[in-house]
N, C-alpha and C positions, 0 to 999 in steps of 0.2 A: 869493415874491419874485422879481423879474426877475434874470436872469443876464447878466452882461456879460463880453465877451472883451477882455482888456487886453493890448496890446503894450507891451513894456518892454525895457530893456537890463539884463542881469545884471551881476554883479560882474566878469566877465571881458570885458565889452564886447560880448557876443553878443546878438543879437536873440532874444527869447523871447516866449511868450504864456502866459496863464493865465486862469482864470475866477474871477469874484468875484460874490457876491450882494449887491445893494444896491437901495434904492428907486429911485435914478436914477443917471445917469452921473457926476454931480458927487460923490455920496456914494461911488461906487465908486472914484473917483480919490483921495478923502480917505482911504479905508480903506487903499489901497495906499501912499499917502505915509506914513501912520503906521507902516507896516511897513518903511519905508526903500526902497521900490521906485520907481525912476524911470520913470514912465509916459510912453509915447509917444502912445498912442491907445487909446480905450475905445469899444467898439461893443456894442450890444445884440444878444444872440444870438436866433436864431429860437426860436419857442415849441417846447416839448417835444412829442414825438409823443404820440399817445393812449396807446400802451403805456407809455411812460415816465411819463406823468402818472398813469396808473392804478397803476403800481408805487409812485410816490411817495405816493399816497393810502393804499395798503395799508400802506406803511411807516409813515406817520404814525399810522394806526389801531393798528398793532402797538406803536409806541412809547408811545401813550397807555395801552394795556392793560398794558404792562410797567412804567409809571412807578411805580405803587404797589408792585409786588413788588420793584422795584429798591431801594426804601428799606430793605428787610429783608435784602438780599443783601450779602455781603461785597464790599468794594471792593478793587481791586488795590493792593498796597503798592508801595514803591519797588523791591523785588526783582523783582516780576512785571513792572513797567514796564521795568526795566533789561533783563530777558530778552527782552521784546518788541522793544525798540529794537535790541538786539544782533542778534537773528535777522532782523529786517526789514532792517537794514543789510547783512547778509551776502547776503540774497536779492536786494536791489536792486543790490548791487555785482556779483552774478553774472549780471545781465541779466534776471532774472525780472520780468515785468510786475507793477505795483503791485497790481492787483486779484487776480492769482494769488497773490502773496505774502501778501496779507491773508487770502485764503481758506485758505491753508496754515496760517497762524497761528491762524485761527478753529477749524480742525479739530483742532488740538493743544491748544486752550485748555480747561481743566477748570472754571474759574470761570464760573458761568452768566452773570453780569452782563458780564464781560469778553468772553465768547464772543458774546453777543447784540450787544454794541457793535461788535465786529469784523465780524459778519455785516451789520449795518446800514451800516457804513462802506464795506464792499466794494460793496454795492449802489449807494450814493450816488456813489462814485468811478467806478463803471461807467457811471453816467448823465452823467458829465462834470464833476462837482463835484471841486474840488481836495481832496487828502488833508487839508490843514490845516483847511479849512472843515468837512469831515466830522467831524474830531476835535472841533471846537468844539461840536458838537451833543451831545457826551457829556461834560459837565463833571464828572459823578460818577465818570468813569473816567480821563480825561486832564486833567491840570492845565495851567495857563498856560505853565509852563516847557516841557513836552513840545510843546504846540501851537506856541509861538514857535520852537522849534528846527526843527520840521518845516516850518513856513511859510518860515523863512529858508533851509532847504535846497532847498525847491521854487523859491523866488525866484532863488537863485543857481545852480540846476542841479546841486547837490551834495547831493542828499537822502541818499545812502548815507553820505557823510562826516559830515553833520549828525546822522544817527541813531547813527553810531558814537560821536561825541562825547557825545551824549545818554546812551548806555548807560554810557560811562565816568564821566560826571558822576553819574548815579544810583547807580552802584556805589560811587563814592567817598563820596557822601552816606550811603548805607546802611552802609558800613563805619564812618563817623564816629558814626552813631547807635548802632550795635551796640557800639562801644567804651564809650559812656556807659551803655547798658543793662547791658552785662556787668559794668561796675564797680559798679553799684548793685544788681544782681540778688542777689549773694551776701549783702551786708549786710542788705538788706531781708528776704530769706528767713530769715536767722539771727535777726533781730529779731522777726519774726512767731513763729518757733518758741519764742524765749525768752519772749515774752508768753504764748503758749499753755501752756508749761510752768509758768510762774508762776501763772497762773489755775487750772490743773488741780491743782497741789499746794496752793494756798491754799484752794480751794473744797472739795476732796475729802479731802485727807490731813490737814491741820491740825485740822479738827473731830474726827477720830478720836482723835488724840493729846490734844487738849484734853479730851475726855470721859474718857480714861484718867487723866490727871493730876488731874481733878476728883474722880474716885472715890477716888484715893489721897490726896486732901487736900493735895497739894503746892502750895506757893505759887509762882505763876508769876512769872518775872523780867519786867521792864518790856518787854524786846524781844519775848518770847514773847507777853505780854499784848497788845502792839500788833498782832502778826500774827493773833492770835485775833480781836481786834476787827475787823480788816480782813476776815477770813474771814466773820465774821457779817454785816458790811456787804455783802459781795459776794453773800451768799446771801439777803439780805433784799429786799423789793420796791423798796427804794431803788436797787438795782443796775439795775433796768429803767428807772427815771427817769434814772439817770446815762447809760445807753446811749442813751436817747432824746435826752438833751441833747447828747451827743457827735455823734449823727447829725444833729441839727438844726444844730449848729455847723458841721459839715462841709458840709451843704447850703447854709447861708448863705454860707460861704466860697467855694464854687463859684459861687454866684450873683453874689457880689461880684467875683470874678475875671473873670466873663464881661462885666462892665461895662467901658467904656474906662478910667475912672478907677481902678477896682480893679485891672485888669490892669497898668496903669502903675505903681501903687504897689507891688504885689507883685513885679513884675519888677525895679523899681529896688532893692527890698530884697534880692532874690536876687543881683543883681550886686555887692552890698556884702558878701556872706558871705565869710568868710576864705578858704576853699579852693574852694568850689563856684562862687563868683562869678567867680574868675579862669578856672576851667575852662569855664564857660558863655561867657565873653567870647571865649576862644580858639576854642571850637567854632563860635560864630556867625561869627567873623572868617574862619575857614577855609572855612566854607560860603559866605559872601558872596563871597570872592575866587574860589573855584572856580567857582561858578555864574556870576558876572558875567564872568569870563574866558571861559568856554565860550560864553556868549551873544554877547559882542562878537566873538569869533573866528568864530562862525557867521554873522555879518553882521546880527545883531539890533540895531536902533538903541539908542543908549545910554539914552535916556529910557525906552523900553519895557523894557530890561534892568533898569534900576533899579526900575521898577514891579513886575516879576516877582520880583526878589530881595527886595524889601520884603515881599511876600506870603508867601514861604517862610521868612522869618526868624522864629525861635521867640520871641525876646524883643521885647516891644513897645517898649522904650526904644531899642533898636538899630534896630528897624523905623521908628520915628518919625524917627530920625536920617537914615536913608536917604531917607525921604519929604521931609524938609526939605532935604536935599542936592539932591534932584531938582529942587525948586523953584529952588534957587540956580543949578543948571546951566542951567535954562531962561533965566535972566537973564544967562548968559554967564560965570559964575564957574566955574573949574576944579573938578572933582569932589574932588580931593585937598584943596584949600583949603576947600571946603564941609564936608567930613567932619572936617577938622582943627579947625574952629571949635567943633564940638560936644563934643569930648573924650570920645567914646564908644568908638571903635576904638583899638587900640594905636598908639603913635607909629611903630613900625617899619613897620606896614602902610601908614600914611599916607605915610611917606617913600618907600617903594617904589612906591606908586601915583603919587606926584608925579614920580618919575624915569621911570616908564613913560609918563606924559603928555608929558614933555619929549622923550623919545626916540622916541615913536610906537610903542612896544612895550608898551602897557598890558596887553594880554591875556597876553603871556608873563611880564611882571613879576608880575601878580596870580597866575598859576599857580605861580610860585616861592614867593610869600608863602603860598599855600594849602598847598603842600608843607611849608613850615616849620612852620606852625601845626598841621597835622595830626600832624606828628612831636611837637610840643609837647603836644598833647592826648593822644597815645598814652603819652608819658612821664609826664604828670600822672595819667593813669588808672592806670598801673601803680603809681605812688607812693601814690595814694589807696587802691588795693586792698590793697597791702602794709601800709598803716597801719590800715585798717578791719578786716581779718581778725583780728589779735590783739585789737583792741578789742572785737569781737563775742564772741570766745571768753571774754575777761575778763567781759563783761556776763553771758553765760549762766552762767559759773562763779560769779559773784557772786550771781546770783538763786538758784541751787540751794544754794549755801553758806549764804546768809542763812536760807533756810527750814529747812535741816538744823540750823543753830545754834539757831534758835528752838524746834525740837522737842526737841533734846537738852539744852538748858540746864536745864529743870526736873528732869531725871533726877538732877542733882547734889544738888538739895534732897531728893529721895526717898531717895537713898543716905545722906545725912546723918541723915535721920530713922530709917532702918533701923539705923544704927550706934548 
């Protein structure tokens, strides 16, 4: 694809140039306008040298060979991307050339897919392609949020500052996700252990005691008889049918959730849950405010920022609200009014957003809202954890106690017969 050299004016009013790939000059201008760049002139670059062309062909062949293997390789998570952005910001701020900075990052990278991506990006940037365009060719490594922040930094001549904000944003998002995972990790682990203990005692221990009581001729109480019948059921071929039915139900649920209608219905139901719904709403609100604030502060256009935020929102109901609000903003309606009509985000967040729009400090106001809801999520997670821990202990104790009672109740009948 042809490469064009674009002259533009950055956010500080200084003249700058950058390169963009497009079928023609008109498409190149449109691409830059979508990124909020005020184009002055677009010129077609001279054709690449034979060496550069050969290198590009070799790179393309290398990417084709690695495309299949990359499907099986681990993709970098938020933590790895945050470390990359933080180190790149420090290197660029120190005056290290971008190509040299990427080479240093590639030499330190241990993930094969991430390392290969950085090596490819280094080669492309060395051939004159912008860093943002090079990142776009690795969607399995860099998401739209990272690409938008890098392109905004390049357009404004503040790449180091943009990368620093990206690193902070990714770290905050990772912290928010870890809080939720940490809150649910302990209860889930205890619940799995409780189920394993119950199945183990029901399948292996109760039949032994049932055989002893049968030999002694003791009459089994109704509770013990119920546990014995359950043990016989779990050891019968019907248990395999039950497991297969549960697996099929789980598979159908996953398939249903993958459909747009199923995802919306399940996400709408989740938002209505007594405790978890409020927690998910606060978490999504904090993530929306933090990400949107960082994007707008970096100079990313509002419409593109809303599109990116919509993609990283975990709940489809709130994602649809952002998408609908984006269409309203296109028609000239303020974002706060568009979001307020949908009654999805908390009223306080909408009010703060409205104040930010009126004062022209929307990014700062959204950052404060994100701080508030992150603290709310942290407090809610602590309260949920403190409530679930004793509940799980009671659950495990109840399971063990019920089985022990079922085994010891017949002994009283045996003792009465002995007397």
